[in-house]
A tleap script that builds the chain and sets N, CA, C and O, in Angstrom:
source leaprc.protein.ff14SB
mol = sequence {
  NMET ILE GLU VAL ARG GLN THR SER SER GLY
  ASP PRO LEU ALA PHE ASP VAL THR VAL ARG
  GLU GLY ARG GLY GLU THR ARG HIE GLN VAL
  THR MET ALA ALA ALA ASP LEU GLU ARG LEU
  ALA GLY GLY ARG HIE SER GLY GLU THR VAL
  ILE ALA ALA ALA PHE ARG PHE LEU LEU ASP
  ARG GLU PRO LYS GLU ALA ILE LEU GLY ARG
  PHE ASP VAL THR VAL ILE SER ARG TYR PHE
  PRO GLU PHE GLU ARG LYS LEU PRO ASP TYR
  LEU HIE ARG CSER
}
set mol.1.N position { 161.739 -116.860 -41.713 }
set mol.1.CA position { 160.483 -116.586 -41.664 }
set mol.1.C position { 160.520 -115.359 -40.553 }
set mol.1.O position { 161.412 -115.369 -39.704 }
set mol.2.N position { 159.583 -114.356 -40.575 }
set mol.2.CA position { 159.701 -113.332 -40.157 }
set mol.2.C position { 158.396 -112.979 -39.580 }
set mol.2.O position { 157.449 -112.626 -40.283 }
set mol.3.N position { 158.337 -113.099 -37.986 }
set mol.3.CA position { 157.266 -112.731 -37.500 }
set mol.3.C position { 157.141 -111.589 -36.744 }
set mol.3.O position { 157.941 -111.395 -35.829 }
set mol.4.N position { 156.043 -110.606 -37.041 }
set mol.4.CA position { 155.921 -109.350 -36.191 }
set mol.4.C position { 154.509 -109.017 -35.545 }
set mol.4.O position { 153.434 -109.004 -36.144 }
set mol.5.N position { 154.742 -108.735 -34.133 }
set mol.5.CA position { 153.832 -108.472 -33.531 }
set mol.5.C position { 153.593 -107.122 -32.664 }
set mol.5.O position { 154.211 -106.901 -31.622 }
set mol.6.N position { 152.799 -106.403 -33.114 }
set mol.6.CA position { 152.672 -104.985 -32.379 }
set mol.6.C position { 152.471 -105.353 -31.088 }
set mol.6.O position { 151.744 -106.281 -30.735 }
set mol.7.N position { 153.241 -104.486 -30.221 }
set mol.7.CA position { 153.155 -104.578 -28.701 }
set mol.7.C position { 152.649 -103.233 -27.943 }
set mol.7.O position { 152.314 -103.142 -26.763 }
set mol.8.N position { 152.683 -102.154 -28.989 }
set mol.8.CA position { 152.246 -100.805 -28.513 }
set mol.8.C position { 151.498 -100.043 -29.456 }
set mol.8.O position { 151.986 -100.065 -30.586 }
set mol.9.N position { 150.419 -99.353 -29.316 }
set mol.9.CA position { 149.783 -98.625 -30.284 }
set mol.9.C position { 150.194 -97.205 -29.832 }
set mol.9.O position { 149.783 -96.310 -30.571 }
set mol.10.N position { 150.864 -96.858 -28.854 }
set mol.10.CA position { 151.147 -95.550 -28.757 }
set mol.10.C position { 151.912 -94.835 -29.650 }
set mol.10.O position { 152.044 -95.302 -30.781 }
set mol.11.N position { 152.550 -93.582 -29.307 }
set mol.11.CA position { 153.735 -93.142 -30.495 }
set mol.11.C position { 154.994 -92.814 -29.549 }
set mol.11.O position { 155.072 -91.919 -28.708 }
set mol.12.N position { 155.831 -93.644 -29.860 }
set mol.12.CA position { 156.116 -94.458 -31.182 }
set mol.12.C position { 155.394 -95.903 -30.856 }
set mol.12.O position { 155.194 -96.360 -29.730 }
set mol.13.N position { 155.075 -96.470 -32.034 }
set mol.13.CA position { 154.656 -97.963 -32.216 }
set mol.13.C position { 155.687 -98.792 -31.803 }
set mol.13.O position { 156.829 -98.633 -32.236 }
set mol.14.N position { 155.358 -99.788 -30.893 }
set mol.14.CA position { 156.318 -100.872 -30.759 }
set mol.14.C position { 155.989 -102.164 -31.298 }
set mol.14.O position { 154.827 -102.564 -31.373 }
set mol.15.N position { 157.166 -102.937 -31.740 }
set mol.15.CA position { 156.924 -104.140 -32.340 }
set mol.15.C position { 158.085 -105.292 -32.017 }
set mol.15.O position { 159.278 -105.022 -32.145 }
set mol.16.N position { 157.697 -106.386 -31.656 }
set mol.16.CA position { 158.576 -107.603 -31.295 }
set mol.16.C position { 158.634 -108.314 -32.729 }
set mol.16.O position { 157.637 -108.357 -33.450 }
set mol.17.N position { 159.730 -108.809 -33.056 }
set mol.17.CA position { 160.022 -109.411 -34.116 }
set mol.17.C position { 160.879 -110.524 -33.986 }
set mol.17.O position { 161.890 -110.418 -33.291 }
set mol.18.N position { 160.570 -111.715 -34.641 }
set mol.18.CA position { 161.100 -113.049 -34.476 }
set mol.18.C position { 161.693 -113.498 -35.878 }
set mol.18.O position { 160.933 -113.738 -36.816 }
set mol.19.N position { 162.937 -113.594 -35.986 }
set mol.19.CA position { 163.462 -113.970 -37.394 }
set mol.19.C position { 163.997 -115.270 -37.079 }
set mol.19.O position { 164.845 -115.478 -36.212 }
set mol.20.N position { 163.372 -116.286 -37.949 }
set mol.20.CA position { 163.561 -117.517 -37.914 }
set mol.20.C position { 164.267 -118.046 -39.398 }
set mol.20.O position { 163.606 -118.071 -40.436 }
set mol.21.N position { 165.798 -118.488 -39.330 }
set mol.21.CA position { 166.330 -118.972 -40.667 }
set mol.21.C position { 167.189 -120.015 -40.108 }
set mol.21.O position { 167.826 -119.865 -39.065 }
set mol.22.N position { 167.194 -121.201 -40.908 }
set mol.22.CA position { 168.075 -122.197 -40.495 }
set mol.22.C position { 167.664 -123.000 -39.307 }
set mol.22.O position { 166.513 -123.426 -39.211 }
set mol.23.N position { 168.551 -123.213 -38.424 }
set mol.23.CA position { 168.345 -123.692 -37.042 }
set mol.23.C position { 168.017 -122.908 -36.070 }
set mol.23.O position { 167.480 -123.384 -35.069 }
set mol.24.N position { 168.304 -121.415 -36.190 }
set mol.24.CA position { 168.217 -120.615 -35.255 }
set mol.24.C position { 167.219 -119.315 -35.357 }
set mol.24.O position { 166.637 -119.016 -36.399 }
set mol.25.N position { 167.117 -118.655 -34.247 }
set mol.25.CA position { 165.993 -117.662 -34.556 }
set mol.25.C position { 166.742 -116.263 -33.746 }
set mol.25.O position { 167.626 -116.389 -32.900 }
set mol.26.N position { 166.393 -115.437 -34.032 }
set mol.26.CA position { 166.756 -114.016 -33.255 }
set mol.26.C position { 165.601 -113.115 -32.899 }
set mol.26.O position { 164.670 -113.161 -33.703 }
set mol.27.N position { 165.471 -112.388 -31.973 }
set mol.27.CA position { 164.401 -111.652 -31.495 }
set mol.27.C position { 164.927 -110.235 -31.319 }
set mol.27.O position { 166.040 -109.953 -30.874 }
set mol.28.N position { 163.938 -109.325 -31.747 }
set mol.28.CA position { 164.399 -107.897 -31.925 }
set mol.28.C position { 163.121 -107.051 -31.434 }
set mol.28.O position { 162.003 -107.462 -31.746 }
set mol.29.N position { 163.273 -105.803 -30.624 }
set mol.29.CA position { 162.334 -104.885 -30.485 }
set mol.29.C position { 162.703 -103.668 -31.182 }
set mol.29.O position { 163.807 -103.124 -31.178 }
set mol.30.N position { 161.349 -103.206 -31.946 }
set mol.30.CA position { 161.749 -101.963 -32.902 }
set mol.30.C position { 160.595 -101.167 -32.535 }
set mol.30.O position { 159.547 -101.646 -32.103 }
set mol.31.N position { 160.845 -99.815 -32.740 }
set mol.31.CA position { 160.049 -98.656 -32.771 }
set mol.31.C position { 159.889 -98.019 -33.791 }
set mol.31.O position { 160.810 -97.863 -34.592 }
set mol.32.N position { 158.557 -97.467 -33.989 }
set mol.32.CA position { 158.547 -96.430 -35.189 }
set mol.32.C position { 157.453 -95.624 -35.043 }
set mol.32.O position { 156.283 -95.996 -34.956 }
set mol.33.N position { 157.957 -94.289 -35.015 }
set mol.33.CA position { 156.811 -93.071 -34.723 }
set mol.33.C position { 155.765 -93.334 -36.081 }
set mol.33.O position { 156.051 -93.834 -37.169 }
set mol.34.N position { 154.333 -92.754 -35.541 }
set mol.34.CA position { 153.415 -92.762 -36.232 }
set mol.34.C position { 153.667 -91.970 -37.547 }
set mol.34.O position { 153.289 -92.399 -38.637 }
set mol.35.N position { 154.395 -90.669 -37.369 }
set mol.35.CA position { 154.575 -89.930 -38.489 }
set mol.35.C position { 155.727 -90.729 -39.671 }
set mol.35.O position { 155.567 -90.577 -40.883 }
set mol.36.N position { 156.624 -91.391 -39.218 }
set mol.36.CA position { 157.414 -92.228 -39.817 }
set mol.36.C position { 156.574 -93.516 -40.691 }
set mol.36.O position { 156.734 -93.821 -41.873 }
set mol.37.N position { 155.738 -94.073 -39.787 }
set mol.37.CA position { 154.786 -94.998 -40.593 }
set mol.37.C position { 154.149 -94.488 -41.905 }
set mol.37.O position { 154.216 -95.040 -43.003 }
set mol.38.N position { 153.435 -93.182 -41.552 }
set mol.38.CA position { 152.716 -92.357 -42.698 }
set mol.38.C position { 153.762 -91.897 -43.879 }
set mol.38.O position { 153.497 -91.886 -45.081 }
set mol.39.N position { 155.000 -91.523 -43.279 }
set mol.39.CA position { 155.840 -91.184 -44.554 }
set mol.39.C position { 156.200 -92.362 -45.246 }
set mol.39.O position { 156.140 -92.347 -46.476 }
set mol.40.N position { 156.633 -93.568 -44.541 }
set mol.40.CA position { 156.970 -94.738 -45.278 }
set mol.40.C position { 156.136 -95.441 -45.951 }
set mol.40.O position { 156.519 -96.101 -46.917 }
set mol.41.N position { 154.814 -95.415 -45.540 }
set mol.41.CA position { 153.740 -96.314 -45.899 }
set mol.41.C position { 152.741 -95.510 -46.678 }
set mol.41.O position { 152.036 -96.223 -47.392 }
set mol.42.N position { 152.503 -94.325 -46.737 }
set mol.42.CA position { 151.500 -93.399 -46.966 }
set mol.42.C position { 150.007 -93.828 -46.863 }
set mol.42.O position { 149.130 -93.654 -47.710 }
set mol.43.N position { 149.907 -94.408 -45.684 }
set mol.43.CA position { 148.424 -95.059 -45.178 }
set mol.43.C position { 148.289 -96.193 -46.057 }
set mol.43.O position { 147.096 -96.497 -46.057 }
set mol.44.N position { 148.994 -97.017 -46.858 }
set mol.44.CA position { 148.510 -98.095 -47.667 }
set mol.44.C position { 148.962 -99.405 -46.806 }
set mol.44.O position { 148.546 -100.535 -47.062 }
set mol.45.N position { 149.707 -99.154 -45.939 }
set mol.45.CA position { 150.459 -100.530 -45.177 }
set mol.45.C position { 150.337 -100.418 -43.824 }
set mol.45.O position { 150.262 -99.298 -43.319 }
set mol.46.N position { 150.303 -101.436 -43.138 }
set mol.46.CA position { 150.216 -101.568 -41.674 }
set mol.46.C position { 151.479 -101.452 -41.008 }
set mol.46.O position { 152.443 -101.727 -41.721 }
set mol.47.N position { 151.735 -101.102 -39.783 }
set mol.47.CA position { 153.101 -100.875 -39.255 }
set mol.47.C position { 153.699 -102.419 -39.370 }
set mol.47.O position { 154.861 -102.583 -39.742 }
set mol.48.N position { 152.893 -103.477 -39.051 }
set mol.48.CA position { 153.604 -104.744 -39.129 }
set mol.48.C position { 154.146 -105.184 -40.588 }
set mol.48.O position { 155.115 -105.922 -40.766 }
set mol.49.N position { 153.281 -104.551 -41.686 }
set mol.49.CA position { 154.025 -104.875 -42.700 }
set mol.49.C position { 155.148 -104.164 -43.260 }
set mol.49.O position { 155.945 -104.547 -44.117 }
set mol.50.N position { 155.080 -102.944 -42.571 }
set mol.50.CA position { 156.499 -102.047 -42.790 }
set mol.50.C position { 157.687 -102.808 -42.123 }
set mol.50.O position { 158.801 -102.951 -42.625 }
set mol.51.N position { 157.303 -103.238 -41.004 }
set mol.51.CA position { 158.713 -103.853 -40.115 }
set mol.51.C position { 159.044 -105.093 -40.873 }
set mol.51.O position { 160.194 -105.486 -41.074 }
set mol.52.N position { 157.814 -105.758 -41.333 }
set mol.52.CA position { 158.331 -107.175 -41.959 }
set mol.52.C position { 159.171 -106.720 -43.255 }
set mol.52.O position { 160.145 -107.429 -43.504 }
set mol.53.N position { 158.949 -105.740 -44.027 }
set mol.53.CA position { 159.546 -105.288 -45.289 }
set mol.53.C position { 161.138 -104.922 -44.997 }
set mol.53.O position { 162.126 -105.304 -45.625 }
set mol.54.N position { 161.062 -104.077 -43.865 }
set mol.54.CA position { 162.226 -103.484 -43.427 }
set mol.54.C position { 163.208 -104.820 -43.078 }
set mol.54.O position { 164.394 -104.942 -43.385 }
set mol.55.N position { 162.473 -105.653 -42.445 }
set mol.55.CA position { 163.546 -106.992 -41.874 }
set mol.55.C position { 164.227 -107.566 -43.206 }
set mol.55.O position { 165.426 -107.817 -43.331 }
set mol.56.N position { 163.128 -107.740 -44.276 }
set mol.56.CA position { 163.513 -108.465 -45.470 }
set mol.56.C position { 164.505 -107.573 -46.161 }
set mol.56.O position { 165.244 -108.166 -46.947 }
set mol.57.N position { 164.671 -106.368 -46.049 }
set mol.57.CA position { 165.632 -105.584 -46.731 }
set mol.57.C position { 166.887 -105.733 -46.150 }
set mol.57.O position { 167.941 -105.871 -46.771 }
set mol.58.N position { 166.732 -105.696 -44.796 }
set mol.58.CA position { 168.231 -106.093 -43.813 }
set mol.58.C position { 168.475 -107.321 -44.189 }
set mol.58.O position { 169.614 -107.445 -44.637 }
set mol.59.N position { 167.832 -108.302 -44.181 }
set mol.59.CA position { 168.258 -109.764 -44.349 }
set mol.59.C position { 169.002 -109.881 -45.651 }
set mol.59.O position { 170.040 -110.538 -45.727 }
set mol.60.N position { 168.496 -109.272 -46.634 }
set mol.60.CA position { 169.368 -109.220 -48.023 }
set mol.60.C position { 170.604 -108.605 -47.921 }
set mol.60.O position { 171.369 -108.493 -48.878 }
set mol.61.N position { 170.856 -108.163 -46.697 }
set mol.61.CA position { 172.322 -107.277 -46.591 }
set mol.61.C position { 173.210 -107.961 -45.569 }
set mol.61.O position { 174.433 -108.060 -45.672 }
set mol.62.N position { 172.445 -108.436 -44.540 }
set mol.62.CA position { 173.221 -109.007 -43.501 }
set mol.62.C position { 172.579 -110.246 -42.695 }
set mol.62.O position { 171.385 -110.505 -42.844 }
set mol.63.N position { 173.281 -110.898 -41.959 }
set mol.63.CA position { 172.801 -112.054 -41.419 }
set mol.63.C position { 171.882 -111.632 -40.064 }
set mol.63.O position { 172.181 -110.686 -39.335 }
set mol.64.N position { 170.827 -112.420 -39.881 }
set mol.64.CA position { 169.788 -112.266 -38.831 }
set mol.64.C position { 170.716 -111.766 -37.372 }
set mol.64.O position { 170.269 -110.964 -36.552 }
set mol.65.N position { 171.988 -112.386 -37.277 }
set mol.65.CA position { 172.419 -112.144 -36.012 }
set mol.65.C position { 173.270 -110.706 -35.917 }
set mol.65.O position { 173.714 -110.143 -34.916 }
set mol.66.N position { 173.327 -110.361 -37.173 }
set mol.66.CA position { 174.121 -108.695 -37.154 }
set mol.66.C position { 172.722 -107.753 -37.005 }
set mol.66.O position { 172.980 -106.587 -36.705 }
set mol.67.N position { 171.681 -107.978 -37.121 }
set mol.67.CA position { 170.682 -106.992 -36.642 }
set mol.67.C position { 170.562 -106.625 -35.187 }
set mol.67.O position { 170.590 -107.394 -34.227 }
set mol.68.N position { 170.420 -105.286 -35.190 }
set mol.68.CA position { 170.659 -104.754 -33.618 }
set mol.68.C position { 169.104 -105.528 -32.948 }
set mol.68.O position { 168.017 -105.808 -33.453 }
set mol.69.N position { 169.691 -105.665 -31.596 }
set mol.69.CA position { 168.667 -106.394 -30.840 }
set mol.69.C position { 167.385 -105.360 -30.526 }
set mol.69.O position { 166.251 -105.832 -30.447 }
set mol.70.N position { 167.581 -104.185 -30.383 }
set mol.70.CA position { 166.628 -103.148 -30.165 }
set mol.70.C position { 166.972 -101.796 -31.082 }
set mol.70.O position { 168.082 -101.273 -30.973 }
set mol.71.N position { 165.913 -101.225 -32.039 }
set mol.71.CA position { 166.330 -100.025 -32.379 }
set mol.71.C position { 165.008 -99.377 -32.987 }
set mol.71.O position { 163.952 -100.006 -33.059 }
set mol.72.N position { 165.164 -98.045 -33.425 }
set mol.72.CA position { 164.038 -97.667 -34.079 }
set mol.72.C position { 164.218 -97.745 -35.417 }
set mol.72.O position { 165.406 -97.800 -35.737 }
set mol.73.N position { 163.367 -97.771 -36.388 }
set mol.73.CA position { 163.274 -97.932 -37.735 }
set mol.73.C position { 164.233 -96.990 -38.485 }
set mol.73.O position { 164.995 -97.410 -39.356 }
set mol.74.N position { 164.158 -95.585 -38.076 }
set mol.74.CA position { 164.842 -94.750 -38.603 }
set mol.74.C position { 166.509 -95.016 -38.768 }
set mol.74.O position { 167.254 -94.496 -39.598 }
set mol.75.N position { 166.811 -95.875 -37.838 }
set mol.75.CA position { 168.385 -96.018 -37.682 }
set mol.75.C position { 168.686 -96.999 -38.808 }
set mol.75.O position { 169.904 -97.116 -38.944 }
set mol.76.N position { 168.071 -97.654 -39.557 }
set mol.76.CA position { 168.443 -98.439 -40.524 }
set mol.76.C position { 168.976 -97.515 -41.703 }
set mol.76.O position { 169.899 -97.943 -42.396 }
set mol.77.N position { 168.396 -96.192 -41.969 }
set mol.77.CA position { 168.944 -95.524 -42.981 }
set mol.77.C position { 170.430 -95.144 -42.494 }
set mol.77.O position { 171.183 -95.014 -43.460 }
set mol.78.N position { 170.995 -94.951 -41.360 }
set mol.78.CA position { 172.061 -94.695 -40.900 }
set mol.78.C position { 173.338 -95.705 -41.572 }
set mol.78.O position { 174.415 -95.377 -42.071 }
set mol.79.N position { 172.775 -96.932 -41.371 }
set mol.79.CA position { 173.655 -98.147 -41.676 }
set mol.79.C position { 173.544 -98.205 -43.348 }
set mol.79.O position { 174.569 -98.434 -43.990 }
set mol.80.N position { 172.341 -98.003 -43.990 }
set mol.80.CA position { 172.179 -98.415 -45.296 }
set mol.80.C position { 171.227 -96.993 -45.939 }
set mol.80.O position { 169.997 -97.003 -45.899 }
set mol.81.N position { 171.788 -96.166 -46.346 }
set mol.81.CA position { 171.176 -94.880 -46.888 }
set mol.81.C position { 170.188 -95.277 -47.800 }
set mol.81.O position { 169.245 -94.490 -47.877 }
set mol.82.N position { 170.130 -96.330 -48.555 }
set mol.82.CA position { 169.258 -96.508 -49.803 }
set mol.82.C position { 167.951 -97.175 -49.304 }
set mol.82.O position { 167.063 -97.545 -50.072 }
set mol.83.N position { 167.898 -97.318 -47.758 }
set mol.83.CA position { 166.630 -97.943 -47.201 }
set mol.83.C position { 165.416 -97.354 -47.615 }
set mol.83.O position { 164.606 -98.144 -48.101 }
set mol.84.N position { 165.110 -96.260 -47.552 }
set mol.84.CA position { 163.825 -95.553 -48.004 }
set mol.84.C position { 163.529 -95.634 -49.166 }
set mol.84.O position { 162.353 -95.794 -49.492 }
set mol.85.N position { 164.504 -95.547 -50.054 }
set mol.85.CA position { 164.290 -95.517 -51.616 }
set mol.85.C position { 164.101 -96.793 -51.903 }
set mol.85.O position { 163.550 -96.960 -52.991 }
set mol.86.N position { 164.404 -97.909 -51.221 }
set mol.86.CA position { 164.301 -99.409 -51.596 }
set mol.86.C position { 162.964 -99.981 -51.000 }
set mol.86.O position { 162.387 -100.966 -51.461 }
set mol.87.N position { 162.547 -99.255 -49.932 }
set mol.87.CA position { 161.571 -100.123 -49.123 }
set mol.87.C position { 160.204 -100.271 -49.951 }
set mol.87.O position { 159.415 -101.197 -49.760 }
set mol.88.N position { 160.054 -99.441 -50.715 }
set mol.88.CA position { 158.650 -99.724 -51.615 }
set mol.88.C position { 158.892 -101.025 -52.568 }
set mol.88.O position { 157.891 -101.574 -53.029 }
set mol.89.N position { 159.888 -101.421 -52.809 }
set mol.89.CA position { 159.913 -102.739 -53.641 }
set mol.89.C position { 159.619 -103.830 -52.779 }
set mol.89.O position { 158.936 -104.778 -53.166 }
set mol.90.N position { 160.202 -103.736 -51.369 }
set mol.90.CA position { 160.000 -104.653 -50.477 }
set mol.90.C position { 158.406 -104.825 -49.751 }
set mol.90.O position { 157.914 -105.838 -49.255 }
set mol.91.N position { 157.867 -103.565 -49.880 }
set mol.91.CA position { 156.423 -103.433 -49.623 }
set mol.91.C position { 155.581 -104.021 -50.638 }
set mol.91.O position { 154.571 -104.641 -50.304 }
set mol.92.N position { 155.896 -103.887 -51.798 }
set mol.92.CA position { 155.105 -104.321 -52.867 }
set mol.92.C position { 155.148 -105.982 -53.011 }
set mol.92.O position { 154.287 -106.679 -53.547 }
set mol.93.N position { 156.294 -106.389 -52.434 }
set mol.93.CA position { 156.274 -108.067 -52.284 }
set mol.93.C position { 155.526 -108.637 -51.336 }
set mol.93.O position { 155.365 -109.855 -51.258 }
set mol.94.N position { 154.885 -107.568 -50.343 }
set mol.94.CA position { 154.205 -108.143 -49.144 }
set mol.94.C position { 153.120 -109.098 -49.488 }
set mol.94.O position { 152.475 -109.647 -48.595 }
savepdb mol mol.pdb
quit
């Protein structure tokens, strides 16, 4: 289960994310510039929805414990170059 809570509406937007799987949970702090939200979601999805989709993408590729504790959403593409191309699939599953 992925819980996303927006903690700042400034620019960048800030989110607290809790991932619960099995018996454990991890907590993450994620930022996303307003321009990145617009580019990734095209005004069709909220920041919380984009972050939840990003975490579903990540969890399909690595365990929750391997996800950085604090990062900007743009960092995902450095580790997984296909992120922005695949994100719409995860957004449609929202």
